[in-house]
DSSP file (Angstrom, degrees, kcal/mol; ACC not computed):
  #  RESIDUE AA STRUCTURE BP1 BP2  ACC     N-H-->O    O-->H-N    N-H-->O    O-->H-N    TCO  KAPPA ALPHA  PHI   PSI    X-CA   Y-CA   Z-CA
    1    1 A M     >        0   0    0      0, 0.0     4,-2.4     0, 0.0     5,-0.2   0.000 360.0 360.0 360.0 -42.6   44.0   15.0   26.8
    2    2 A K  H  >  +     0   0    0      1,-0.2     4,-2.5     2,-0.2     5,-0.2   0.886 360.0  50.6 -63.8 -37.9   41.2   12.9   28.3
    3    3 A V  H  > S+     0   0    0      2,-0.2     4,-2.4     1,-0.2    -1,-0.2   0.904 110.0  49.5 -66.0 -41.9   38.6   14.7   26.2
    4    4 A L  H  > S+     0   0    0      2,-0.2     4,-2.2     1,-0.2    -2,-0.2   0.899 111.3  49.6 -64.4 -41.1   40.7   14.0   23.0
    5    5 A F  H  X S+     0   0    0     -4,-2.4     4,-2.3     2,-0.2    -2,-0.2   0.915 111.7  48.4 -64.0 -44.0   41.0   10.3   24.0
    6    6 A L  H  X S+     0   0    0     -4,-2.5     4,-2.6     1,-0.2    -2,-0.2   0.883 111.3  50.2 -64.1 -39.4   37.3   10.0   24.6
    7    7 A L  H  X S+     0   0    0     -4,-2.4     4,-2.4     2,-0.2    -1,-0.2   0.892 110.2  50.0 -65.9 -38.7   36.5   11.7   21.3
    8    8 A A  H  X S+     0   0    0     -4,-2.2     4,-2.2     2,-0.2    -2,-0.2   0.913 112.8  46.7 -65.2 -43.0   38.9    9.3   19.5
    9    9 A C  H  X S+     0   0    0     -4,-2.3     4,-2.4     2,-0.2     5,-0.2   0.919 113.2  48.8 -64.5 -43.6   37.2    6.3   21.2
   10   10 A L  H  X S+     0   0    0     -4,-2.6     4,-2.1     1,-0.2    -2,-0.2   0.895 110.9  50.7 -63.3 -40.7   33.8    7.6   20.3
   11   11 A F  H  X S+     0   0    0     -4,-2.4     4,-1.5     2,-0.2    -1,-0.2   0.907 110.8  48.9 -62.7 -43.3   34.8    8.2   16.7
   12   12 A C  H  X S+     0   0    0     -4,-2.2     4,-0.7     1,-0.2    -2,-0.2   0.912 113.0  47.0 -64.5 -42.8   36.2    4.7   16.4
   13   13 A L  H  < S+     0   0    0     -4,-2.4     3,-0.4     1,-0.2     6,-0.3   0.871 111.9  49.7 -68.9 -36.3   33.1    3.1   17.8
   14   14 A S  H  < S+     0   0    0     -4,-2.1    -1,-0.2     1,-0.2    -2,-0.2   0.781 111.3  48.7 -76.1 -24.7   30.7    5.1   15.7
   15   15 A S  H  < S+     0   0    0     -4,-1.5    -1,-0.2    -5,-0.2     2,-0.2   0.567  91.5 100.6 -89.3  -7.8   32.5    4.3   12.5
   16   16 A C    ><  -     0   0    0     -4,-0.7     3,-0.7    -3,-0.4     4,-0.1  -0.529  67.4-144.4 -80.5 142.0   32.7    0.6   13.2
   17   17 A N  G >  S+     0   0    0      1,-0.2     3,-1.2    -2,-0.2    -1,-0.1   0.354  78.2 102.2 -82.5   5.6   30.3   -1.8   11.5
   18   18 A Y  G 3  S+     0   0    0      1,-0.3    -1,-0.2    -5,-0.1    -4,-0.1   0.836  81.4  45.7 -59.5 -34.4   30.2   -3.8   14.7
   19   19 A F  G <  S+     0   0    0     -3,-0.7    -1,-0.3    -6,-0.3     2,-0.2   0.501  85.2 112.3 -91.8  -3.9   26.9   -2.4   15.7
   20   20 A D    <   -     0   0    0     -3,-1.2     2,-0.4    -4,-0.1    -3,-0.0  -0.506  62.4-138.6 -70.0 134.7   25.2   -2.8   12.3
   21   21 A K        -     0   0    0     -2,-0.2     2,-0.5     2,-0.0    -2,-0.1  -0.796  10.9-145.2 -94.5 135.1   22.4   -5.3   12.4
   22   22 A K        -     0   0    0     -2,-0.4     2,-0.4     2,-0.0    -2,-0.0  -0.859  13.9-129.2-102.7 134.4   22.2   -7.6    9.4
   23   23 A K        -     0   0    0     -2,-0.5     2,-0.5     1,-0.0    -2,-0.0  -0.666  17.8-151.7 -83.6 131.4   18.8   -8.7    8.3
   24   24 A V        -     0   0    0     -2,-0.4     2,-0.3     4,-0.0     3,-0.0  -0.908   8.0-149.5-106.8 125.8   18.4  -12.4    7.8
   25   25 A Y     >  -     0   0    0     -2,-0.5     4,-1.9     1,-0.1     3,-0.3  -0.734  15.2-134.9 -96.1 142.0   15.8  -13.5    5.2
   26   26 A S  H  > S+     0   0    0     -2,-0.3     4,-2.5     1,-0.2     5,-0.2   0.832 106.6  58.8 -64.3 -31.5   14.0  -16.8    5.6
   27   27 A E  H  > S+     0   0    0      2,-0.2     4,-2.6     1,-0.2    -1,-0.2   0.889 105.2  50.0 -63.7 -38.5   14.6  -17.6    1.9
   28   28 A D  H  > S+     0   0    0     -3,-0.3     4,-2.3     2,-0.2    -2,-0.2   0.902 111.0  48.8 -66.1 -41.1   18.3  -17.4    2.6
   29   29 A L  H  X S+     0   0    0     -4,-1.9     4,-2.3     2,-0.2    -2,-0.2   0.917 112.4  48.3 -64.0 -42.7   18.1  -19.7    5.5
   30   30 A L  H  X S+     0   0    0     -4,-2.5     4,-2.6     2,-0.2    -2,-0.2   0.917 110.9  50.5 -63.7 -43.9   16.0  -22.2    3.5
   31   31 A E  H  X S+     0   0    0     -4,-2.6     4,-1.7     1,-0.2    -1,-0.2   0.910 111.4  48.1 -61.8 -42.5   18.5  -22.1    0.6
   32   32 A E  H  X S+     0   0    0     -4,-2.3     4,-1.3     1,-0.2    -1,-0.2   0.905 112.1  49.6 -64.2 -41.8   21.4  -22.7    3.0
   33   33 A E  H  X S+     0   0    0     -4,-2.3     4,-0.8     1,-0.2     3,-0.2   0.900 109.3  51.5 -64.2 -41.8   19.5  -25.6    4.6
   34   34 A L  H  < S+     0   0    0     -4,-2.6     3,-0.3     1,-0.2    -1,-0.2   0.825 105.9  55.9 -66.7 -31.4   18.7  -27.2    1.3
   35   35 A R  H  < S+     0   0    0     -4,-1.7    -1,-0.2     1,-0.2    -2,-0.2   0.854 113.1  40.6 -67.8 -34.0   22.3  -27.0    0.2
   36   36 A T  H  < S+     0   0    0     -4,-1.3     2,-0.3    -3,-0.2    -1,-0.2   0.511  91.9 111.0 -91.4  -5.0   23.4  -29.0    3.3
   37   37 A F     <  -     0   0    0     -4,-0.8     2,-0.9    -3,-0.3    -3,-0.0  -0.527  65.1-138.3 -75.1 129.8   20.5  -31.4    3.1
   38   38 A N    >   -     0   0    0     -2,-0.3     3,-0.8     1,-0.2    -1,-0.1  -0.799  20.5-177.9 -91.7 105.5   21.3  -35.0    2.2
   39   39 A W  T 3  S+     0   0    0     -2,-0.9    -1,-0.2     1,-0.2    -2,-0.0   0.592  73.0  66.5 -79.7 -10.7   18.6  -36.1   -0.2
   40   40 A N  T 3  S+     0   0    0      2,-0.0     2,-0.4     0, 0.0    -1,-0.2   0.473  95.6  60.4 -92.8  -2.0   19.9  -39.6   -0.6
   41   41 A E    <   -     0   0    0     -3,-0.8     2,-0.3     4,-0.0     3,-0.1  -0.934  64.2-152.7-126.2 150.0   19.2  -40.8    2.9
   42   42 A V        -     0   0    0     -2,-0.4    98,-0.2     1,-0.1     3,-0.2  -0.818  20.4-132.9-113.6 158.4   16.1  -41.1    5.0
   43   43 A D  S    S+     0   0    0     96,-1.9     2,-0.4    -2,-0.3    97,-0.2   0.867  97.4  20.8 -75.6 -37.3   15.8  -40.9    8.8
   44   44 A E  B    S-A  139   0A   0     95,-2.1    95,-2.3    -3,-0.1    -1,-0.3  -0.999  80.7-133.5-134.6 130.6   13.6  -44.0    8.9
   45   45 A Y        -     0   0    0     -2,-0.4    91,-0.1    93,-0.2    -4,-0.0  -0.326  42.7 -81.9 -73.4 161.5   13.4  -46.7    6.2
   46   46 A P        -     0   0    0      0, 0.0     2,-0.4     0, 0.0    18,-0.2  -0.296  57.1-160.8 -57.7 154.1   10.0  -48.1    5.0
   47   47 A L  E     -C  136   0B   0     89,-2.4    89,-3.9    -3,-0.1     2,-0.2  -0.999  18.8-131.1-147.6 138.6    8.8  -50.7    7.5
   48   48 A F  E >   -C  135   0B   0     -2,-0.4     3,-1.6    87,-0.2    87,-0.2  -0.578  33.1-115.7 -82.3 154.4    6.3  -53.5    7.6
   49   49 A K  T 3  S+     0   0    0     85,-1.4     4,-0.2     1,-0.3    -1,-0.1   0.816 114.5  60.1 -58.9 -31.7    4.0  -53.7   10.5
   50   50 A S  T 3  S+     0   0    0     84,-0.2    -1,-0.3     2,-0.1     2,-0.2   0.636  88.0  92.7 -74.8 -13.7    5.6  -56.9   11.7
   51   51 A C  S <  S-     0   0    0     -3,-1.6     2,-0.6     1,-0.1     9,-0.1  -0.492  91.4 -98.5 -82.3 152.0    9.0  -55.3   12.1
   52   52 A D    >   -     0   0    0      1,-0.2     3,-1.0    -2,-0.2    -1,-0.1  -0.573  29.5-162.8 -71.8 114.1   10.2  -53.9   15.4
   53   53 A Q  T 3  S+     0   0    0     -2,-0.6    -1,-0.2     1,-0.2     7,-0.1   0.648  87.3  56.2 -74.5 -14.3    9.6  -50.1   15.2
   54   54 A K  T 3  S+     0   0    0      2,-0.0    -1,-0.2     6,-0.0     3,-0.1   0.457  85.5 107.0 -96.3  -1.4   11.9  -49.5   18.2
   55   55 A A  S <  S-     0   0    0     -3,-1.0     2,-0.0     1,-0.1    -4,-0.0  -0.192  81.1 -86.7 -71.4 166.9   14.9  -51.2   16.6
   56   56 A V     >  -     0   0    0      1,-0.1     4,-2.1     4,-0.0     3,-0.4  -0.306  44.9-100.5 -72.1 162.9   17.9  -49.3   15.2
   57   57 A K  H  > S+     0   0    0      1,-0.2     4,-2.2     2,-0.2   -12,-0.2   0.863 119.7  48.8 -54.0 -47.0   17.9  -48.1   11.6
   58   58 A Q  H  > S+     0   0    0      1,-0.2     4,-2.3     2,-0.2    -1,-0.2   0.869 110.6  51.0 -66.9 -36.6   19.9  -50.8   10.1
   59   59 A V  H  > S+     0   0    0     -3,-0.4     4,-2.5     2,-0.2    -1,-0.2   0.886 109.6  51.1 -67.3 -38.9   17.9  -53.6   11.8
   60   60 A K  H  X S+     0   0    0     -4,-2.1     4,-2.5     2,-0.2    -2,-0.2   0.916 110.3  49.2 -62.7 -43.5   14.7  -52.0   10.5
   61   61 A K  H  X S+     0   0    0     -4,-2.2     4,-2.5     1,-0.2    -2,-0.2   0.927 112.1  48.0 -62.3 -44.9   16.1  -51.9    6.9
   62   62 A Q  H  X S+     0   0    0     -4,-2.3     4,-2.6     1,-0.2     5,-0.2   0.899 111.1  50.7 -64.1 -41.3   17.2  -55.6    7.2
   63   63 A C  H  X S+     0   0    0     -4,-2.5     4,-2.6     2,-0.2     5,-0.2   0.916 111.0  49.4 -62.4 -43.2   13.7  -56.6    8.5
   64   64 A F  H  X S+     0   0    0     -4,-2.5     4,-2.3     2,-0.2    -2,-0.2   0.949 114.0  44.2 -60.9 -49.8   12.0  -54.8    5.7
   65   65 A E  H  X S+     0   0    0     -4,-2.5     4,-2.7     1,-0.2    -2,-0.2   0.896 114.7  48.9 -64.7 -40.9   14.2  -56.3    3.0
   66   66 A T  H  X S+     0   0    0     -4,-2.6     4,-2.7     2,-0.2     5,-0.2   0.922 111.9  48.4 -65.4 -44.4   13.9  -59.8    4.5
   67   67 A T  H  X S+     0   0    0     -4,-2.6     4,-2.2    -5,-0.2    -2,-0.2   0.912 113.8  47.5 -61.7 -42.6   10.1  -59.6    4.8
   68   68 A L  H  X S+     0   0    0     -4,-2.3     4,-2.6    -5,-0.2    -2,-0.2   0.926 112.8  47.8 -65.4 -45.5    9.9  -58.4    1.2
   69   69 A R  H  X S+     0   0    0     -4,-2.7     4,-2.8     1,-0.2    -2,-0.2   0.917 111.9  50.2 -62.2 -43.2   12.2  -61.1   -0.1
   70   70 A N  H  X S+     0   0    0     -4,-2.7     4,-2.6     2,-0.2    -1,-0.2   0.904 111.1  49.1 -62.2 -41.2   10.3  -63.9    1.8
   71   71 A H  H  X S+     0   0    0     -4,-2.2     4,-2.5    -5,-0.2     5,-0.2   0.941 113.2  46.3 -63.3 -47.3    7.0  -62.6    0.5
   72   72 A L  H  X S+     0   0    0     -4,-2.6     4,-3.0     1,-0.2     5,-0.2   0.913 113.1  50.2 -61.7 -42.4    8.3  -62.6   -3.1
   73   73 A S  H  X S+     0   0    0     -4,-2.8     4,-2.1     2,-0.2    -2,-0.2   0.922 111.9  47.1 -62.9 -45.1    9.8  -66.0   -2.7
   74   74 A N  H  X S+     0   0    0     -4,-2.6     4,-0.6     2,-0.2    -2,-0.2   0.920 116.7  43.3 -63.4 -44.0    6.6  -67.5   -1.3
   75   75 A R  H >< S+     0   0    0     -4,-2.5     3,-0.9    -5,-0.2     4,-0.3   0.914 114.5  49.6 -67.9 -42.4    4.5  -66.0   -4.0
   76   76 A F  H >< S+     0   0    0     -4,-3.0     3,-1.3     1,-0.2    -1,-0.2   0.832 103.3  60.5 -68.2 -31.9    7.0  -66.8   -6.8
   77   77 A S  H 3< S+     0   0    0     -4,-2.1    -1,-0.2     1,-0.3    -2,-0.2   0.693  94.6  65.3 -69.9 -16.9    7.2  -70.5   -5.7
   78   78 A N  T << S+     0   0    0     -3,-0.9    -1,-0.3    -4,-0.6     2,-0.3   0.650  84.2  92.3 -77.7 -15.5    3.5  -70.9   -6.3
   79   79 A Y  S <  S-     0   0    0     -3,-1.3     2,-1.1    -4,-0.3    -3,-0.0  -0.580  75.9-134.7 -81.8 142.4    3.9  -70.4  -10.0
   80   80 A N        +     0   0    0     -2,-0.3     2,-0.5     2,-0.0    -2,-0.1  -0.798  32.7 179.9 -96.9  94.4    4.5  -73.4  -12.2
   81   81 A I        -     0   0    0     -2,-1.1     2,-0.5    -4,-0.1    37,-0.1  -0.856  11.2-164.6-104.6 125.8    7.3  -72.2  -14.4
   82   82 A V        -     0   0    0     -2,-0.5     2,-0.3    35,-0.1    -2,-0.0  -0.937  10.7-179.7-111.1 127.6    8.7  -74.6  -17.1
   83   83 A V        -     0   0    0     -2,-0.5     3,-0.1     1,-0.1    35,-0.1  -0.917  30.4-146.2-125.6 152.4   12.0  -73.8  -18.7
   84   84 A S  S    S+     0   0    0     -2,-0.3     2,-0.3     1,-0.1    -1,-0.1   0.712  91.0  30.4 -87.6 -22.1   14.1  -75.6  -21.3
   85   85 A E  S    S-     0   0    0     72,-0.0    -1,-0.1    32,-0.0    72,-0.1  -0.945  99.6 -89.3-131.3 154.2   17.4  -74.6  -19.7
   86   86 A D        -     0   0    0     -2,-0.3     2,-0.5    72,-0.1    72,-0.2  -0.320  39.2-147.3 -60.7 143.5   18.3  -74.0  -16.1
   87   87 A V  E     +D  157   0C   0     70,-3.1    70,-2.8    -4,-0.1     2,-0.4  -0.971  25.2 164.8-118.5 125.1   17.9  -70.4  -15.0
   88   88 A S  E     +D  156   0C   0     -2,-0.5     2,-0.3    68,-0.2    68,-0.2  -0.921  21.6 140.3-139.5 111.4   20.2  -68.9  -12.4
   89   89 A D  E     -D  155   0C   0     66,-2.8    66,-3.5    -2,-0.4     2,-0.7  -0.995  49.5-131.5-152.4 148.9   20.1  -65.1  -12.2
   90   90 A T  E     -D  154   0C   0     -2,-0.3     2,-0.4    64,-0.2    64,-0.2  -0.928  31.4-158.9-103.3 108.8   20.1  -62.3   -9.7
   91   91 A I  E     -D  153   0C   0     62,-3.1    62,-3.5    -2,-0.7     2,-0.6  -0.727   4.2-147.6 -89.9 133.4   17.2  -60.0  -10.7
   92   92 A V  E     -DE 152 109C   0     17,-2.5    17,-2.5    -2,-0.4     2,-0.5  -0.906  10.7-160.8-106.3 117.3   17.4  -56.4   -9.5
   93   93 A L  E     -DE 151 108C   0     58,-2.7    58,-2.9    -2,-0.6     2,-0.7  -0.831   9.1-149.0 -96.8 130.0   14.0  -54.9   -8.8
   94   94 A K  E     -DE 150 107C   0     13,-2.9    12,-3.1    -2,-0.5    13,-1.2  -0.892  26.7-167.4 -96.7 113.6   13.8  -51.1   -8.7
   95   95 A L  E     -DE 149 105C   0     54,-3.2    54,-2.2    -2,-0.7     2,-0.5  -0.824  16.2-159.8-111.6 141.4   11.0  -50.5   -6.1
   96   96 A L  E     -DE 148 104C   0      8,-3.0     8,-2.2    -2,-0.4     2,-0.6  -0.978   4.2-173.0-117.5 125.1    9.1  -47.3   -5.3
   97   97 A I  E     -DE 147 103C   0     50,-2.7    50,-2.6    -2,-0.5    41,-0.2  -0.964  20.9-148.0-114.6 113.3    7.4  -46.9   -2.0
   98   98 A D    >   -     0   0    0      4,-2.3     3,-2.0    -2,-0.6    40,-0.1  -0.140  31.9 -93.2 -77.4 176.5    5.3  -43.8   -2.1
   99   99 A K  T 3  S+     0   0    0      1,-0.3    -1,-0.1    45,-0.2    47,-0.1   0.534 125.5  56.9 -70.2  -4.3    4.6  -41.6    0.9
  100  100 A Y  T 3  S-     0   0    0      2,-0.1    -1,-0.3    36,-0.1    35,-0.1   0.443 120.9-104.5-101.9  -2.9    1.3  -43.4    1.4
  101  101 A G  S <  S+     0   0    0     -3,-2.0     2,-0.4     1,-0.3    34,-0.4   0.596  71.0 143.8  92.1  12.8    3.0  -46.8    1.7
  102  102 A S        -     0   0    0     32,-0.1    -4,-2.3     2,-0.0     2,-0.4  -0.736  37.0-149.5 -87.5 131.1    2.1  -48.2   -1.7
  103  103 A L  E     +E   97   0C   0     -2,-0.4     2,-0.3    -6,-0.2    -6,-0.2  -0.828  21.1 168.3-102.5 136.9    4.8  -50.3   -3.3
  104  104 A S  E     -E   96   0C   0     -8,-2.2    -8,-3.0    -2,-0.4     2,-0.6  -0.992  34.4-121.8-143.2 151.0    5.3  -50.6   -7.1
  105  105 A I  E     +E   95   0C   0     -2,-0.3   -10,-0.2   -10,-0.2     3,-0.1  -0.825  26.1 177.2 -91.9 123.5    8.0  -52.0   -9.3
  106  106 A T  E     +     0   0C   0    -12,-3.1     2,-0.3    -2,-0.6   -11,-0.2   0.669  66.9   8.0-100.0 -20.5    9.4  -49.3  -11.6
  107  107 A D  E     -E   94   0C   0    -13,-1.2   -13,-2.9     2,-0.0     2,-0.4  -0.980  55.1-157.3-160.0 148.1   12.1  -51.4  -13.3
  108  108 A I  E     -E   93   0C   0     -2,-0.3     2,-0.5   -15,-0.2   -15,-0.2  -0.986  10.8-168.0-130.9 120.7   13.3  -55.0  -13.5
  109  109 A K  E     +E   92   0C   0    -17,-2.5   -17,-2.5    -2,-0.4     2,-0.3  -0.943  24.4 140.5-112.8 122.8   16.9  -55.9  -14.6
  110  110 A C        -     0   0    0     -2,-0.5   -19,-0.1   -19,-0.2    -2,-0.1  -0.940  54.6 -74.9-149.2 170.5   17.7  -59.5  -15.4
  111  111 A K     >  -     0   0    0     -2,-0.3     4,-1.7     1,-0.1     3,-0.5  -0.348  38.5-122.8 -67.3 148.5   19.8  -61.4  -17.9
  112  112 A P  H  > S+     0   0    0      0, 0.0     4,-2.2     0, 0.0     5,-0.1   0.849 113.1  59.0 -59.7 -33.2   18.5  -61.7  -21.5
  113  113 A T  H  > S+     0   0    0      2,-0.2     4,-2.2     1,-0.2     5,-0.2   0.853 102.4  53.2 -65.8 -32.7   18.6  -65.5  -21.2
  114  114 A T  H  > S+     0   0    0     -3,-0.5     4,-2.7     2,-0.2    -1,-0.2   0.924 109.3  48.0 -66.3 -43.6   16.2  -65.3  -18.2
  115  115 A R  H  < S+     0   0    0     -4,-1.7    -2,-0.2     1,-0.2    -1,-0.2   0.867 111.0  52.0 -64.0 -35.8   13.8  -63.2  -20.2
  116  116 A D  H  < S+     0   0    0     -4,-2.2     3,-0.3     1,-0.2    -2,-0.2   0.908 115.1  40.9 -65.5 -41.4   14.1  -65.8  -23.1
  117  117 A Q  H  < S+     0   0    0     -4,-2.2     2,-0.5     1,-0.3    -2,-0.2   0.855 125.7  34.2 -76.2 -36.0   13.4  -68.7  -20.7
  118  118 A I    ><  -     0   0    0     -4,-2.7     3,-1.6    -5,-0.2    -1,-0.3  -0.824  66.9-179.3-123.7  90.2   10.6  -66.9  -18.8
  119  119 A N  T 3  S+     0   0    0     -2,-0.5     3,-0.4    -3,-0.3    -1,-0.1   0.842  83.1  46.9 -57.9 -36.4    8.7  -64.6  -21.1
  120  120 A A  T 3> S+     0   0    0      1,-0.2     4,-2.5     2,-0.1    -1,-0.3   0.044  72.3 122.8 -98.2  26.5    6.3  -63.4  -18.4
  121  121 A I  H <> S+     0   0    0     -3,-1.6     4,-2.3     1,-0.2     5,-0.2   0.893  74.3  50.7 -56.7 -42.4    9.0  -62.7  -15.8
  122  122 A D  H  > S+     0   0    0     -3,-0.4     4,-2.4     1,-0.2    -1,-0.2   0.947 113.0  43.5 -61.7 -49.8    8.0  -59.0  -15.5
  123  123 A S  H  > S+     0   0    0      1,-0.2     4,-2.3     2,-0.2    -1,-0.2   0.856 112.4  54.1 -67.3 -33.5    4.3  -59.7  -15.0
  124  124 A L  H  X S+     0   0    0     -4,-2.5     4,-1.7     2,-0.2    -1,-0.2   0.914 111.2  45.2 -65.2 -41.8    5.1  -62.6  -12.6
  125  125 A L  H  X S+     0   0    0     -4,-2.3     4,-1.1    -5,-0.2    -2,-0.2   0.902 112.5  50.4 -68.9 -40.4    7.2  -60.3  -10.4
  126  126 A V  H >< S+     0   0    0     -4,-2.4     3,-0.5     1,-0.2     4,-0.3   0.911 112.2  48.1 -62.4 -41.4    4.6  -57.5  -10.5
  127  127 A E  H >< S+     0   0    0     -4,-2.3     3,-1.1     1,-0.2    -1,-0.2   0.832 104.3  62.4 -66.5 -32.2    2.0  -60.0   -9.5
  128  128 A S  H 3< S+     0   0    0     -4,-1.7    -1,-0.2     1,-0.2    -2,-0.2   0.780  96.5  56.9 -66.7 -27.8    4.2  -61.3   -6.7
  129  129 A V  T X< S+     0   0    0     -4,-1.1     3,-0.9    -3,-0.5    -1,-0.2   0.573  85.8 101.8 -82.5  -6.4    4.3  -57.9   -4.9
  130  130 A K  T <  S+     0   0    0     -3,-1.1    -3,-0.0    -4,-0.3     0, 0.0  -0.472  75.8  32.6 -73.7 149.2    0.5  -57.9   -4.6
  131  131 A G  T 3  S+     0   0    0      1,-0.2    -1,-0.2    -2,-0.1     3,-0.1   0.654  80.0 157.4  80.9  16.0   -0.9  -58.8   -1.2
  132  132 A L    <   -     0   0    0     -3,-0.9    -1,-0.2     1,-0.1     3,-0.1  -0.398  47.4-103.6 -67.7 149.3    2.0  -57.4    0.8
  133  133 A P        -     0   0    0      0, 0.0    -1,-0.1     0, 0.0    -2,-0.0  -0.187  59.6 -63.1 -64.0 169.5    1.3  -56.6    4.4
  134  134 A E        -     0   0    0     -3,-0.1   -85,-1.4     1,-0.1     2,-0.5  -0.267  54.4-150.9 -58.4 136.4    0.8  -52.9    5.3
  135  135 A I  E     -C   48   0B   0    -34,-0.4   -87,-0.2   -87,-0.2    -1,-0.1  -0.937   6.3-145.8-113.8 131.1    3.9  -50.8    4.7
  136  136 A Y  E     -C   47   0B   0    -89,-3.9   -89,-2.4    -2,-0.5   -35,-0.1  -0.842  32.1-121.5 -89.1 128.7    4.8  -47.7    6.7
  137  137 A P        -     0   0    0      0, 0.0     9,-0.1     0, 0.0   -38,-0.1  -0.118  32.7 -85.1 -67.7 167.3    6.5  -45.2    4.4
  138  138 A A  E     - B   0 145A   0      7,-0.7     7,-2.4   -41,-0.2     2,-0.4  -0.290  41.1-135.7 -67.8 156.8   10.0  -43.8    4.9
  139  139 A I  E     +AB  44 144A   0    -95,-2.3   -95,-2.1     5,-0.2   -96,-1.9  -0.965  22.1 177.5-121.3 132.5   10.5  -40.8    7.1
  140  140 A K  E >  S- B   0 143A   0      3,-2.7     3,-1.3    -2,-0.4   -98,-0.1  -0.966  78.2 -18.0-133.5 117.3   12.7  -37.8    6.4
  141  141 A R  T 3  S-     0   0    0     -2,-0.4     3,-0.1     1,-0.3    -1,-0.1   0.906 127.8 -52.4  52.2  48.1   12.7  -34.9    8.9
  142  142 A S  T 3  S+     0   0    0      1,-0.2     2,-0.4     0, 0.0    -1,-0.3   0.601 117.6 111.2  67.0  15.3    9.4  -36.1   10.5
  143  143 A Q  E <  S-B  140   0A   0     -3,-1.3    -3,-2.7     0, 0.0     2,-0.4  -0.945  72.8-118.1-118.6 140.5    7.7  -36.2    7.1
  144  144 A E  E     -B  139   0A   0     -2,-0.4     2,-0.3    -5,-0.2    -5,-0.2  -0.627  43.6-177.8 -73.9 130.2    6.5  -39.3    5.2
  145  145 A V  E     -B  138   0A   0     -7,-2.4    -7,-0.7    -2,-0.4     2,-0.2  -0.885  29.6-106.2-131.2 158.6    8.4  -39.5    1.9
  146  146 A S        -     0   0    0     -2,-0.3     2,-0.4    -9,-0.1   -48,-0.2  -0.604  36.7-162.0 -79.7 144.5    8.6  -41.6   -1.2
  147  147 A T  E     -D   97   0C   0    -50,-2.6   -50,-2.7    -2,-0.2     2,-0.4  -0.969  11.8-160.2-131.3 148.5   11.7  -43.8   -1.5
  148  148 A L  E     +D   96   0C   0     -2,-0.4     2,-0.3   -52,-0.2   -52,-0.2  -0.995  24.5 158.0-125.6 126.8   13.2  -45.6   -4.4
  149  149 A F  E     -D   95   0C   0    -54,-2.2   -54,-3.2    -2,-0.4     2,-0.4  -0.965  37.2-115.7-147.8 166.0   15.6  -48.5   -3.9
  150  150 A H  E     -D   94   0C   0     -2,-0.3   -56,-0.2   -56,-0.2   -58,-0.0  -0.866  22.2-168.7-105.8 132.2   17.1  -51.6   -5.5
  151  151 A L  E     -D   93   0C   0    -58,-2.9   -58,-2.7    -2,-0.4     2,-0.3  -0.954  12.4-147.4-122.5 111.1   16.3  -55.1   -4.2
  152  152 A P  E     -D   92   0C   0      0, 0.0     2,-0.4     0, 0.0   -60,-0.2  -0.625  15.8-170.0 -77.0 134.1   18.4  -58.0   -5.6
  153  153 A V  E     -D   91   0C   0    -62,-3.5   -62,-3.1    -2,-0.3     2,-0.4  -0.990  15.5-139.5-127.6 122.9   16.5  -61.2   -5.8
  154  154 A Y  E     -D   90   0C   0     -2,-0.4     2,-0.4   -64,-0.2   -64,-0.2  -0.698  20.5-169.2 -85.1 129.7   18.2  -64.5   -6.6
  155  155 A L  E     +D   89   0C   0    -66,-3.5   -66,-2.8    -2,-0.4     2,-0.4  -0.978  10.4 172.4-123.5 127.5   16.2  -66.7   -8.9
  156  156 A E  E     +D   88   0C   0     -2,-0.4     2,-0.4   -68,-0.2   -68,-0.2  -0.964   0.5 171.7-137.6 119.9   17.1  -70.4   -9.6
  157  157 A I  E      D   87   0C   0    -70,-2.8   -70,-3.1    -2,-0.4    -2,-0.0  -0.995 360.0 360.0-129.4 128.2   14.9  -72.7  -11.7
  158  158 A R              0   0    0     -2,-0.4   -72,-0.1   -72,-0.2    -1,-0.1   0.347 360.0 360.0-120.9 360.0   16.0  -76.2  -12.7
């Protein structure tokens, strides 16, 4: 009886797939990782040298945006713009900061009346981003990456 029981146990264990080893391919692991990867967020936002690098993520983002807005405002205020009607608009700049820290404007959205009043609005804004302090690019998984974001800029000329 004991022999029969041992043979039955041995038979069950040998027929079980429990001991089969499954081979894991690195391509499968990479594919699974890429499916769970959030491509719309970065670990660290782009940052100006003057911003606190030890601050939390949201504070760094706010410092970057504030520094950029202040720079644009200072540069834009140096232009002598004459309009026939008051201009009040929130211009949305689509900005690209590449993995080397270079900033460029890829799109400018504003009201048609603003474009009518300020024909050279695009070139003025592009010129305004020149001379920015050094920018550290965004970081994703310890790699410097390019980022694209929208920056609203309020413009009022009377």
